N, C-alpha and C positions, 0 to 999 in steps of 0.2 A: 390836503386833498391829493390822493394818489391817482394818477391817470396813466393809461398806456396810450401812446400816440400811434394811430394806425394810418397808413397811407392807402387810400382806397380810391381808385379811378381819378387820381389827381387831386384829391381832397384830403386834408388832414382831419381825422376823426378821433375823438377822445373816448376811450373805453373806460368806464368808471362804475364802481358799485353804486347802486341807487342810494344806499344808506349814506354815502359820502355827500350827496347833494340834497338829501331829504329835508334837512333843517332849512336850507336856503330856499327851497321851493315853498315850504310852509310859511316862511317869513314873507314871501311874495304873495301869499294868499291863495295858493293852489291847494286843491284837495289831493294830498299826497297818495292816498289809497287809489284814487282814480288814475293818477299819473303813473303809479307803479304798474297797474294793470295795462295801461296804454303803452308804456315805454320799455319796461324791463324784460329781459330774456329769461329763460328757464334757470339761469345761474345768478339772477338778480343784477346783471350788468345792464347799463344803458350806454348808448352810443350817441354822442352829442358833438356839435360843431364848436369851434373855438368861440364863435360869437355867442353861442348858448351859454358857455361858462362866463363870458364877460357880462352878459345880461343878468346872470344870477348874482354876480358880485357887485353890479352897479347899485348905487344907492337909490336911484330913480330910473324908471324906464319910460321911454317916450310912448305917447298914445299910439296904438296900432303896432307897436314893436313886436316882432316875432323872430324866432330863431329855429334852426333845424335840429331835429333829433333823427335818429335812423333806427329802423327796425329790420331785423333779418326776415327775409321771405323764406318760403319752403326750400328754395335752392341754396340758401345761405348767403344770398346777395343782400346788401344793405340798401334799403329804400328810404328816401328822404321824406320826412313828415315835418309839419310846422307846429310850433307851440306859440300862441300869442301870449306875450308877457303882460300886456296892458291894453 
């Protein structure tokens, strides 16, 4: 998995093509079409936290576990959103 690490307002954010995590999301039981529409930018990149990637790779997720992904607003700023893993 190829990621580009961004430092944004004191946080480390991973920029990654949605296709790089699509299979992992599907294995977790997510509707990948819905998540693509919710998370991906116009170039099909997603911006996710380190915890998000760890959660994807985990064999099991805890009940109520969630992790951050980020969306660009109209000014180009990244705004945090949550995705519940279980």
